[in-house]
C-alpha positions as CSV (number, residue, x, y, z in Angstrom):
1,M,-30.5,32.8,-33.4
2,A,-28.2,35.5,-31.9
3,K,-25.0,33.7,-30.3
4,K,-25.2,34.5,-26.1
5,Q,-22.2,35.1,-23.9
6,F,-21.6,32.3,-21.2
7,K,-22.2,33.7,-17.8
8,A,-19.8,33.8,-14.7
9,E,-17.1,35.8,-16.5
10,S,-17.2,33.5,-19.3
11,K,-14.2,32.8,-21.3
12,R,-11.9,33.4,-18.2
13,L,-13.5,30.8,-16.6
14,L,-14.1,28.2,-19.3
15,D,-10.3,28.7,-19.8
16,L,-9.5,27.9,-16.3
17,M,-11.5,25.0,-16.1
18,V,-10.1,23.5,-19.6
19,N,-6.6,24.2,-18.8
20,S,-6.1,24.0,-15.1
21,I,-8.5,21.9,-13.1
22,Y,-7.9,18.7,-14.8
23,T,-5.0,17.1,-15.2
24,H,-5.7,14.2,-18.3
25,K,-7.5,15.0,-21.2
26,E,-8.8,11.4,-21.0
27,I,-11.5,12.5,-17.8
28,F,-13.4,14.6,-20.4
29,L,-15.3,11.0,-21.1
30,R,-15.7,9.9,-17.3
31,E,-17.2,13.4,-16.7
32,L,-20.1,13.0,-19.7
33,I,-20.9,9.8,-18.5
34,S,-21.4,10.6,-15.2
35,N,-23.8,13.8,-16.2
36,A,-25.4,11.1,-18.8
37,S,-25.9,8.8,-15.6
38,D,-27.3,11.4,-13.3
39,A,-30.1,11.9,-16.3
40,L,-31.1,8.6,-16.3
41,D,-31.0,8.3,-12.1
42,K,-33.4,11.5,-12.5
43,L,-35.7,9.8,-14.8
44,A,-35.7,6.1,-12.8
45,Y,-36.6,8.2,-9.5
46,I,-39.3,9.7,-11.4
47,A,-40.7,6.5,-12.9
48,L,-41.0,5.1,-9.3
49,T,-44.0,7.3,-8.9
50,D,-45.1,8.1,-12.8
51,D,-46.5,4.9,-14.9
52,S,-46.3,7.2,-17.6
53,V,-42.7,7.2,-18.0
54,G,-43.0,3.7,-19.7
55,L,-39.6,2.7,-18.8
56,S,-38.1,0.5,-16.4
57,R,-34.7,0.8,-15.0
58,S,-33.8,-2.1,-17.4
59,D,-34.3,-0.1,-20.0
60,F,-32.0,3.0,-19.3
61,A,-28.8,3.1,-21.2
62,I,-25.8,5.5,-22.4
63,E,-24.7,5.1,-25.9
64,L,-21.4,5.9,-27.3
65,S,-20.8,6.3,-31.0
66,V,-17.6,7.2,-33.2
67,D,-17.7,8.8,-36.5
68,K,-13.9,8.8,-37.8
69,E,-14.6,10.6,-40.9
70,A,-16.5,13.1,-39.3
71,R,-14.4,13.0,-36.5
72,T,-17.2,13.2,-34.0
73,L,-17.7,11.0,-30.7
74,T,-21.7,10.9,-29.8
75,I,-22.4,10.2,-25.7
76,S,-26.4,9.8,-25.7
77,D,-28.5,8.7,-22.9
78,N,-32.3,8.5,-22.5
79,G,-32.7,9.9,-19.6
80,V,-34.5,13.2,-18.0
81,G,-33.3,15.7,-20.5
82,M,-33.3,19.2,-20.5
83,T,-35.9,22.1,-21.7
84,Q,-34.8,25.1,-23.0
85,E,-34.7,27.0,-20.0
86,D,-32.6,24.2,-18.6
87,L,-29.9,24.2,-21.1
88,E,-29.6,28.2,-20.8
89,K,-29.1,27.5,-17.2
90,N,-27.2,24.4,-17.0
91,L,-24.7,25.1,-19.7
92,G,-24.9,28.7,-20.3
93,T,-23.9,29.5,-16.7
94,I,-20.6,27.7,-15.7
95,A,-20.6,26.1,-12.2
96,H,-24.2,25.6,-12.2
97,S,-25.1,21.9,-11.3
98,G,-28.4,21.0,-12.2
99,S,-28.0,17.5,-10.5
100,L,-27.2,19.7,-7.1
101,E,-30.3,21.6,-7.5
102,F,-32.1,18.1,-8.3
103,K,-31.0,16.6,-5.4
104,K,-31.7,19.6,-2.8
105,N,-35.2,19.9,-4.0
106,L,-35.7,16.3,-2.9
107,D,-37.3,15.3,0.2
108,E,-35.1,14.6,3.1
109,G,-36.4,11.1,3.2
110,A,-35.6,10.3,-0.8
111,K,-32.0,11.9,-1.1
112,G,-30.5,8.7,0.4
113,D,-32.4,6.9,-2.8
114,V,-30.8,8.7,-5.8
115,D,-27.3,8.4,-6.4
116,I,-26.2,11.8,-8.3
117,I,-22.7,12.0,-9.3
118,G,-22.0,15.7,-11.0
119,Q,-22.4,18.2,-8.1
120,F,-20.1,20.8,-9.3
121,G,-21.5,21.7,-12.8
122,V,-18.3,22.1,-14.6
123,G,-17.7,18.6,-15.8
124,F,-19.6,18.9,-19.1
125,Y,-17.0,21.8,-19.8
126,S,-14.3,19.5,-19.7
127,A,-15.3,18.3,-23.3
128,F,-13.2,21.6,-24.5
129,M,-10.2,19.7,-23.7
130,V,-10.5,17.4,-26.4
131,A,-13.4,19.3,-28.9
132,D,-13.4,22.6,-30.6
133,L,-17.2,22.4,-31.3
134,V,-19.7,20.6,-28.9
135,T,-23.6,20.4,-29.8
136,V,-25.9,19.3,-27.1
137,T,-29.4,18.0,-28.6
138,S,-31.9,17.4,-25.7
139,R,-35.7,16.7,-25.2
140,A,-37.0,16.7,-21.6
141,Y,-39.1,13.8,-20.5
142,G,-42.7,15.6,-20.1
143,S,-41.9,18.2,-23.3
144,D,-42.6,17.7,-27.3
145,E,-40.0,20.2,-27.8
146,A,-36.0,19.3,-28.2
147,W,-33.5,22.3,-28.4
148,R,-30.0,22.2,-29.7
149,W,-27.2,24.1,-27.5
150,E,-23.8,24.3,-29.6
151,S,-20.3,26.3,-28.8
152,D,-17.1,26.1,-29.8
153,G,-15.9,26.8,-26.4
154,A,-14.5,30.3,-27.2
155,D,-16.7,33.1,-27.3
156,G,-20.6,32.2,-26.3
157,Y,-23.7,29.4,-27.3
158,T,-26.4,29.4,-29.4
159,I,-29.6,27.7,-28.5
160,T,-32.1,26.9,-31.5
161,P,-35.2,24.4,-31.9
162,A,-34.5,20.9,-33.1
163,E,-35.8,17.6,-33.8
164,K,-35.5,14.6,-31.1
165,E,-38.1,11.7,-31.0
166,R,-37.4,10.4,-27.5
167,P,-36.5,12.5,-24.4
168,G,-32.8,12.3,-23.4
169,T,-29.9,14.2,-24.4
170,D,-27.2,13.7,-27.3
171,I,-24.0,15.2,-26.9
172,V,-21.8,15.4,-30.6
173,L,-18.1,16.2,-29.8
174,H,-15.9,17.6,-33.0
175,I,-12.5,16.4,-31.9
176,K,-9.6,18.5,-32.4
177,P,-7.0,17.7,-35.0
178,N,-3.8,16.2,-33.5
179,E,-1.3,18.5,-32.3
180,A,1.9,19.0,-33.8
181,P,5.1,18.4,-31.4
182,A,7.0,21.3,-29.7
183,E,9.6,22.9,-32.1
184,D,12.7,21.6,-30.0
185,G,11.0,18.1,-29.9
186,A,11.1,17.8,-26.1
187,E,7.1,17.5,-25.8
188,P,5.2,15.6,-28.2
189,G,2.1,17.0,-30.0
190,E,-1.4,16.0,-28.0
191,N,-2.9,12.9,-30.1
192,Y,-6.6,13.5,-30.2
193,D,-7.3,10.9,-32.8
194,R,-7.3,8.3,-29.9
195,F,-10.4,9.3,-28.8
196,L,-12.1,8.1,-32.1
197,E,-10.5,4.6,-31.5
198,T,-13.5,2.2,-30.0
199,W,-10.4,0.2,-28.4
200,E,-9.4,3.6,-26.5
201,L,-13.1,4.2,-25.7
202,Q,-13.5,0.8,-24.2
203,S,-10.7,1.2,-22.1
204,L,-11.1,4.7,-20.8
205,V,-14.9,3.2,-20.0
206,K,-13.3,0.5,-17.9
207,K,-11.1,2.5,-15.8
208,Y,-13.1,5.2,-14.8
209,S,-16.7,4.5,-15.7
210,D,-16.6,0.6,-15.4
211,Y,-19.4,0.5,-12.3
212,V,-21.8,3.5,-13.6
213,R,-25.1,1.9,-12.5
214,F,-26.2,1.8,-15.9
215,P,-25.2,0.2,-19.0
216,I,-22.8,2.0,-21.3
217,R,-23.0,0.7,-25.2
218,M,-21.1,1.2,-28.4
219,D,-20.5,-0.7,-31.6
220,V,-17.5,-2.8,-31.4
221,Q,-15.4,-4.9,-33.9
222,R,-14.7,-8.4,-32.9
223,S,-13.3,-11.4,-34.9
224,R,-14.4,-14.9,-35.1
225,M,-13.5,-18.2,-36.5
226,K,-15.5,-18.8,-39.8
227,E,-17.6,-22.1,-39.9
228,R,-16.1,-24.8,-41.3
229,P,-17.6,-25.7,-44.8
230,A,-19.2,-28.9,-45.1
231,D,-17.0,-30.0,-48.0
232,A,-13.7,-29.0,-46.6
233,G,-10.9,-31.4,-47.0
234,D,-7.9,-32.0,-44.8
235,D,-5.7,-29.3,-46.0
236,Y,-8.6,-26.7,-44.9
237,Q,-6.9,-23.7,-43.2
238,P,-9.1,-22.1,-40.7
239,E,-10.3,-18.4,-41.7
240,W,-11.4,-15.4,-39.7
241,E,-13.7,-12.8,-39.9
242,S,-14.6,-9.5,-38.4
243,Y,-18.0,-8.5,-37.1
244,T,-19.5,-5.5,-35.5
245,E,-21.1,-6.1,-31.8
246,H,-23.1,-3.7,-29.9
247,A,-21.6,-4.6,-26.5
248,T,-22.0,-3.1,-23.0
249,L,-18.5,-1.7,-21.9
250,N,-19.1,-1.8,-18.2
251,S,-19.7,-4.1,-15.7
252,M,-22.0,-1.9,-13.7
253,I,-22.6,-3.8,-10.7
254,P,-19.4,-3.6,-8.3
255,L,-18.4,-6.6,-6.1
256,W,-18.5,-4.6,-3.4
257,Q,-21.8,-3.4,-3.5
258,R,-22.8,-6.7,-3.1
259,P,-23.9,-8.1,0.4
260,K,-20.8,-9.8,2.6
261,A,-22.5,-13.4,2.1
262,E,-22.4,-13.0,-1.8
263,I,-18.8,-12.5,-1.9
264,T,-16.9,-15.7,-2.2
265,D,-13.7,-16.2,-2.0
266,E,-13.5,-17.2,-5.7
267,A,-15.3,-14.1,-6.7
268,A,-12.9,-12.1,-4.6
269,T,-10.1,-13.9,-6.1
270,E,-11.1,-13.3,-9.7
271,F,-11.9,-9.6,-9.0
272,Y,-8.5,-9.4,-7.3
273,R,-6.1,-10.7,-10.1
274,S,-8.1,-8.6,-13.1
275,K,-8.1,-5.7,-10.8
276,F,-4.7,-5.6,-9.6
277,A,-2.7,-7.7,-12.3
278,D,-1.7,-10.3,-9.7
279,Y,-1.4,-13.9,-10.9
280,A,-1.0,-15.2,-7.1
281,A,-4.4,-15.5,-5.0
282,P,-4.9,-13.0,-2.1
283,L,-4.1,-14.5,1.4
284,S,-7.7,-12.8,2.4
285,H,-9.9,-10.1,1.6
286,I,-12.0,-8.1,4.0
287,V,-15.4,-6.8,3.1
288,V,-16.5,-3.3,4.9
289,S,-20.1,-1.8,4.7
290,A,-20.1,1.1,7.3
291,E,-23.0,3.1,8.1
292,G,-23.0,6.4,10.5
293,L,-21.6,9.5,10.2
294,V,-19.6,8.5,7.1
295,Q,-21.4,5.9,5.0
296,F,-18.7,3.7,2.6
297,K,-18.3,0.4,1.4
298,A,-14.7,-1.3,0.9
299,L,-13.1,-4.4,-0.6
300,L,-9.7,-4.7,0.9
301,F,-6.9,-7.6,-0.1
302,I,-4.1,-8.8,1.4
303,P,-1.6,-9.8,-1.1
304,A,0.5,-13.0,-0.8
305,Q,3.5,-11.6,-2.3
306,A,4.8,-8.1,-2.0
307,P,5.6,-6.4,-5.6
308,Y,8.6,-6.1,-7.4
309,D,8.9,-2.4,-6.2
310,Y,7.5,-2.6,-2.6
311,Y,11.2,-1.8,-0.7
312,S,11.8,1.0,-3.0
313,R,11.1,4.3,-3.4
314,D,9.0,4.0,-6.4
315,F,6.3,2.2,-4.7
316,E,3.1,4.2,-4.3
317,K,0.4,3.2,-1.6
318,G,-2.8,3.6,-1.8
319,L,-6.5,2.4,-2.5
320,Q,-8.7,3.0,-5.5
321,L,-11.1,5.8,-4.6
322,Y,-14.6,5.7,-6.3
323,S,-17.7,7.9,-5.4
324,S,-20.7,6.3,-6.6
325,G,-18.8,3.8,-8.9
326,V,-17.3,6.6,-10.7
327,L,-13.1,6.1,-10.3
328,I,-12.2,9.3,-8.6
329,M,-8.2,8.6,-7.9
330,E,-6.1,5.3,-8.7
331,R,-4.2,5.6,-5.4
332,C,-5.3,7.3,-2.4
333,A,-2.6,7.5,-0.3
334,D,-4.6,9.0,2.6
335,L,-6.4,5.9,3.2
336,L,-4.0,3.6,4.0
337,P,-1.2,4.3,7.2
338,D,2.2,3.8,6.3
339,C,2.0,0.2,8.2
340,F,-0.3,-1.3,6.2
341,R,0.8,0.3,2.8
342,F,1.0,-3.3,1.1
343,V,-2.9,-3.4,1.1
344,R,-4.7,-3.2,-2.3
345,G,-8.6,-2.7,-2.5
346,V,-11.4,-0.6,-3.5
347,V,-13.2,2.3,-1.5
348,D,-16.7,3.5,-2.6
349,T,-18.2,6.6,-0.7
350,Q,-20.3,9.8,-1.6
351,D,-19.5,11.5,1.8
352,L,-16.0,12.8,1.0
353,S,-15.4,16.4,-0.1
354,L,-13.9,16.2,-3.4
355,N,-12.5,19.2,-5.1
356,I,-14.3,20.6,-8.2
357,S,-12.2,18.1,-10.8
358,R,-13.0,15.6,-8.6
359,E,-9.2,14.6,-9.0
360,L,-8.0,15.2,-5.6
361,L,-10.0,14.9,-2.3
362,Q,-10.3,17.7,0.6
363,H,-8.3,16.5,3.9
364,T,-11.7,16.4,6.0
365,R,-12.5,14.6,9.1
366,E,-14.6,12.2,6.6
367,L,-11.3,11.0,5.3
368,R,-9.8,10.4,8.5
369,T,-12.6,8.4,9.6
370,I,-12.7,6.1,6.6
371,A,-9.0,5.9,7.4
372,Q,-9.1,4.8,10.8
373,S,-11.7,2.3,10.2
374,L,-10.0,0.4,7.6
375,E,-6.9,0.4,9.9
376,R,-8.9,-1.2,12.4
377,R,-10.6,-3.8,10.0
378,I,-7.0,-4.7,8.4
379,K,-5.7,-5.2,12.0
380,G,-8.5,-7.1,12.7
381,E,-8.0,-9.6,9.7
382,L,-4.4,-10.0,10.5
383,K,-4.7,-10.9,14.1
384,R,-7.7,-13.4,13.1
385,L,-4.9,-14.8,10.5
386,L,-2.5,-15.3,13.2
387,E,-4.6,-16.8,15.4
388,N,-6.9,-18.8,13.3
389,D,-5.1,-19.7,10.1
390,R,-1.2,-19.4,10.9
391,E,-0.4,-20.9,7.6
392,K,-1.3,-18.1,5.6
393,Y,-0.2,-15.6,8.1
394,D,3.3,-17.4,8.1
395,K,3.0,-16.5,4.4
396,F,2.0,-13.0,5.0
397,W,5.2,-12.6,7.6
398,T,7.8,-14.1,5.0
399,A,6.7,-11.8,2.4
400,F,6.0,-8.4,4.6
401,G,7.4,-9.0,7.9
402,R,10.2,-6.7,7.7
403,S,7.9,-4.1,6.7
404,I,5.9,-4.6,9.8
405,K,8.9,-4.7,12.1
406,Y,10.0,-1.5,10.3
407,E,6.9,0.4,11.2
408,T,7.1,-0.8,14.7
409,V,9.5,1.7,15.1
410,S,9.4,4.2,12.7
411,D,8.3,7.8,13.1
412,Y,9.0,7.4,17.1
413,G,7.2,4.4,17.6
414,V,3.5,5.9,16.8
415,H,2.1,2.9,16.0
416,K,4.0,0.2,17.7
417,D,0.9,-0.5,20.3
418,L,-0.9,-1.3,16.9
419,L,1.6,-3.6,15.5
420,S,3.5,-5.4,18.2
421,D,1.4,-8.0,18.7
422,L,1.9,-8.9,15.0
423,L,5.7,-9.6,15.6
424,L,7.2,-13.0,14.9
425,F,10.8,-14.2,16.0
426,P,12.9,-17.3,16.1
427,S,12.9,-18.2,19.6
428,T,14.8,-21.1,21.6
429,G,11.4,-22.3,23.0
430,S,9.8,-22.8,20.1
431,D,10.0,-25.0,16.6
432,T,8.3,-22.2,15.2
433,L,8.1,-18.1,14.9
434,T,6.8,-17.2,18.4
435,T,4.7,-14.2,19.1
436,L,5.2,-11.6,22.1
437,D,2.1,-13.0,23.7
438,A,3.0,-16.8,23.0
439,Y,6.6,-15.9,24.8
440,V,5.4,-13.9,28.0
441,E,2.9,-16.9,28.4
442,R,5.4,-19.6,28.6
443,M,8.0,-17.6,31.1
444,P,8.5,-18.9,34.2
445,E,6.8,-16.8,37.4
446,N,10.4,-15.7,38.7
447,Q,11.6,-14.7,35.1
448,K,11.9,-11.1,34.9
449,F,13.0,-10.3,31.5
450,I,12.1,-11.2,27.8
451,Y,15.7,-12.0,26.8
452,Y,17.3,-12.0,23.5
453,A,20.2,-12.9,21.4
454,S,21.5,-11.8,18.0
455,G,23.0,-14.3,15.4
456,E,22.9,-15.5,12.0
457,S,20.4,-18.4,12.9
458,T,18.4,-19.9,15.8
459,A,21.3,-22.5,16.2
460,Q,24.1,-20.2,16.2
461,V,22.2,-18.1,18.6
462,A,21.3,-21.0,20.9
463,A,25.2,-21.9,20.9
464,L,26.6,-18.5,22.0
465,P,28.7,-18.6,25.1
466,Q,26.6,-15.9,26.9
467,C,23.1,-17.8,26.4
468,E,24.7,-20.7,28.2
469,R,23.6,-19.6,31.9
470,I,20.4,-18.0,30.9
471,S,19.2,-21.3,28.9
472,A,20.5,-23.1,32.2
473,R,17.8,-21.4,34.3
474,G,14.5,-22.6,32.1
475,Y,14.4,-19.0,30.6
476,E,13.7,-19.1,26.6
477,I,15.7,-16.7,24.5
478,L,14.3,-14.6,21.4
479,C,16.6,-15.2,18.4
480,L,17.0,-11.9,16.4
481,T,18.5,-13.1,13.1
482,S,17.4,-10.1,11.0
483,D,19.5,-7.0,11.0
484,E,16.3,-4.9,11.9
485,D,15.3,-7.0,15.1
486,E,17.6,-5.5,17.7
487,F,16.3,-2.0,16.8
488,V,12.8,-3.1,17.2
489,L,13.1,-4.4,20.6
490,Q,14.9,-1.3,21.8
491,G,11.9,0.7,20.5
492,L,9.5,-1.3,22.1
493,H,11.5,-1.5,25.3
494,E,9.0,-3.6,27.0
495,Y,5.7,-5.6,26.0
496,G,3.3,-7.4,28.5
497,G,5.1,-5.6,31.6
498,K,8.3,-7.5,30.9
499,E,11.2,-5.5,30.0
500,F,13.5,-6.6,26.8
501,R,17.1,-7.6,28.0
502,S,20.1,-8.5,25.8
503,V,21.9,-11.8,26.9
504,D,24.9,-9.5,26.6
505,A,24.0,-7.1,29.2
506,D,25.4,-7.1,32.9
507,D,22.3,-7.4,34.9
508,A,20.6,-10.2,32.4
509,L,20.5,-12.3,35.7
510,E,20.1,-11.2,39.2
511,E,22.8,-12.2,41.3
512,T,22.7,-13.8,44.5
513,D,25.0,-11.8,47.2
514,E,27.1,-15.2,47.1
515,E,27.7,-14.9,43.2
516,K,28.4,-11.4,43.4
517,A,30.9,-12.1,46.3
518,A,32.4,-14.9,44.2
519,R,33.1,-13.1,40.9
520,D,34.6,-9.8,42.7
521,A,37.0,-12.3,44.6
522,A,37.6,-13.8,40.9
523,A,38.3,-10.2,39.2
524,Q,40.4,-9.4,42.2
525,D,42.3,-12.8,41.9
526,A,42.4,-12.2,38.3
527,K,43.4,-8.2,38.0
528,E,47.0,-9.1,37.0
529,V,46.0,-11.1,34.1
530,I,43.2,-8.5,33.1
531,D,45.3,-5.4,33.1
532,F,47.9,-7.5,31.2
533,V,45.5,-8.2,28.2
534,K,44.2,-4.5,28.4
535,E,47.7,-3.7,27.8
536,T,48.2,-6.2,25.0
537,L,45.2,-5.3,23.0
538,G,45.1,-1.4,23.6
539,D,42.6,0.7,21.9
540,R,41.1,-2.2,20.0
541,V,38.8,-2.9,23.3
542,H,36.9,-0.9,25.2
543,D,37.2,-2.8,28.1
544,V,38.5,-6.3,29.8
545,R,36.7,-7.7,32.5
546,V,35.7,-10.6,34.4
547,S,32.5,-12.0,33.3
548,N,29.6,-13.3,35.5
549,K,27.9,-14.8,31.8
550,L,30.2,-17.5,31.2
551,V,29.8,-21.0,32.7
552,S,31.9,-23.1,30.4
553,H,33.0,-21.2,27.3
554,P,36.4,-19.2,28.3
555,V,35.4,-15.9,26.3
556,F,32.9,-13.7,24.5
557,M,32.5,-10.2,23.2
558,S,29.9,-7.6,24.7
559,A,29.7,-3.7,24.1
560,D,29.4,-1.0,26.4
561,G,27.2,2.1,25.4
562,P,24.0,2.6,22.9
563,V,25.7,0.7,20.2
564,S,25.4,-2.8,20.2
565,L,27.8,-5.3,18.2
566,E,24.5,-6.1,15.8
567,M,24.1,-2.3,15.1
568,E,27.8,-2.1,14.5
569,K,27.4,-4.8,12.1
570,Y,24.2,-3.1,10.7
571,F,25.8,0.0,10.2
572,R,29.0,-1.7,8.6
573,S,26.6,-3.1,5.8
574,V,24.7,-0.3,5.0
575,Q,27.4,2.4,5.5
576,P,30.8,1.2,5.0
577,D,32.3,4.7,5.1
578,A,30.5,5.6,8.0
579,A,31.3,2.2,10.2
580,N,34.1,3.7,12.2
581,S,31.7,6.6,13.8
582,M,29.3,3.9,14.7
583,R,31.5,1.5,16.4
584,A,30.2,-0.6,19.6
585,Q,32.7,-0.1,22.4
586,R,34.1,-3.5,22.6
587,V,34.4,-5.4,25.9
588,L,36.4,-8.5,25.9
589,E,34.6,-10.4,29.0
590,L,37.1,-13.9,29.9
591,N,35.9,-16.4,31.9
592,P,38.1,-17.0,35.3
593,V,37.7,-20.7,35.7
594,S,38.2,-21.9,32.1
595,P,41.2,-23.8,31.6
596,A,42.1,-21.0,28.7
597,F,42.0,-18.6,31.5
598,E,44.4,-20.6,33.4
599,A,47.0,-21.1,30.9
600,L,47.0,-17.4,30.4
601,R,47.3,-16.7,34.1
602,R,50.5,-19.2,34.0
603,A,51.9,-17.7,30.9
604,V,51.6,-13.9,32.3
605,S,53.9,-14.9,35.3
606,S,56.2,-17.2,33.3
607,D,56.2,-15.7,29.4
608,K,54.8,-12.6,28.6
609,D,55.4,-12.9,24.7
610,R,53.5,-16.5,25.0
611,A,51.0,-14.8,27.3
612,A,50.6,-12.0,24.6
613,K,49.9,-14.3,21.7
614,Y,47.1,-16.1,24.1
615,A,45.4,-12.8,24.3
616,E,45.3,-12.0,21.1
617,I,43.9,-15.3,20.2
618,L,41.1,-15.3,22.8
619,Y,40.2,-11.9,21.4
620,S,40.0,-13.4,17.5
621,Q,37.9,-16.1,19.1
622,A,36.0,-13.6,20.8
623,L,35.3,-11.8,17.3
624,L,34.5,-14.8,15.4
625,I,32.0,-15.8,18.0
626,A,30.2,-12.2,17.4
627,G,30.1,-12.6,14.3
628,L,32.4,-9.6,13.4
629,P,35.6,-9.6,11.2
630,L,39.1,-10.4,12.2
631,D,42.1,-7.6,12.5
632,D,44.1,-9.9,10.5
633,A,42.9,-13.5,9.4
634,S,46.9,-13.9,8.5
635,R,48.3,-13.2,12.0
636,Y,45.4,-15.2,13.7
637,T,46.0,-18.3,11.6
638,D,50.0,-17.9,12.5
639,L,49.5,-17.7,16.2
640,V,47.0,-20.7,16.2
641,C,49.5,-22.7,14.2
642,G,52.5,-21.4,16.2
643,L,50.8,-23.1,19.4
644,L,51.2,-26.5,17.6
645,S,54.9,-26.5,16.8
């Protein structure tokens, strides 16, 4: 029969499909198996109303076979098959989809019952990425004739009569020879031999087509221990033998397609460990079965530990995306907001707009709808753990709490309403980490602010001089023991209608008229001492003032302006070279009723040199209390020792 030319601009369009549309050559097997699955689905649908089909759903299957010597890979199905006209129309016209046409011709009520995968009509031509000759032998259901379509993908195709015993389609790929490496050695040659190895085919089926709803079978080589002979002695060494097994390669029914009541914790954990290669069981799993404008199913997991690269630039977020059980994307980043990038799982839907190769998504309303739904479900599950399973939530917080805090204030706080009630902090009012909701519930009626202070530990924060007066009022203090904590609270600004307020702030506690008058009088009385300390310390401090925060302690360091002392320490740790540009405006606050201040006052009047030493000692002590490095540790030691002589 004379060779016919491809329609739809023939060679040019075929070259585009083979060389540009698909990212990976291995995709060809996914596409051909998907087409075979569609053919089985079509005949299975016909069998519902036509007893003459003679097959039940359990009889349908896809078969793979390899002939290394002939360099052929065969994909066979016992589905609906194709007539001569179908071969001409579906394979002779690139980008014509028989599956899409079949679905369009169904009654509206039946369309939801038929799960058709291939609707672009280009997947078949991916075969030419790995084959230099493709032969398709097909017999349509209800026809006594079989036909063979054959093409090398270059200059057309032929269709000739053939023999085939039963309805269905056999696709035989003559695999290309291996390519030689590039002359400069920069690029290795393509290894096509791997598509003739059963282990590689098993791997590709497991990766892309594990959840195709029909069995995918192939002869595979196994090994087993030989039976021990009856007369074997004590020195018998076990022997192994190879055998061939006609094995089913795919799981067929994905866990996420089962009813929620059937997905046990044990089954979910086993699935998670095998799918995502994590030896630790997940803290929780989320089953989603959504109907409406967008229908999809999802099975999500909250891991118990962060991946080794979680806080690096190499980490890639995303959920596995399936369309009718066929893997489309290994990591679909658009399904997860950054704040929940730790979540692992799968999403399966037919309602997304895929591109022609099914490897990429169009940014559609449907995609956004799924992402928004998943965001709500994840937040709801985390909130459930926080309220009902605190032990698990604490494990989650240990693994991902820093990420939640960063995301609360990232992107100008777009997620702060979503995440703020998930935050945990140490507190002087609780033996365990507390939520902001719990803090607000414990606040006395007269408490105006949510107080916080920064330090290395809860114990250190509780012992800070500036906390004494606030604690004496019975007010609880959040202990910010991580570098990012103060940034988080400043980004939130308030919670539950209560503003956050540092214990260092001048207005941390409201003063009565009597208290303010007493402080003003003390400041006036101490003016000579304050001026002397300012002059002595020079530009090491922004200001020196009488404190309204100290009770029994003599001194502490606070800061004016937007950069706090904790921020200075953070910038010093991450950008030492830029530390001076992000230096806090240090304020030395003195307690005018402390014995140390009285000693300083007497020295200012009688011994200026000694007073200067006292001023430097108090300054250094304030630095130590604040966790800041001393300007000169040796000099501080000498000054203290000098007082002992």
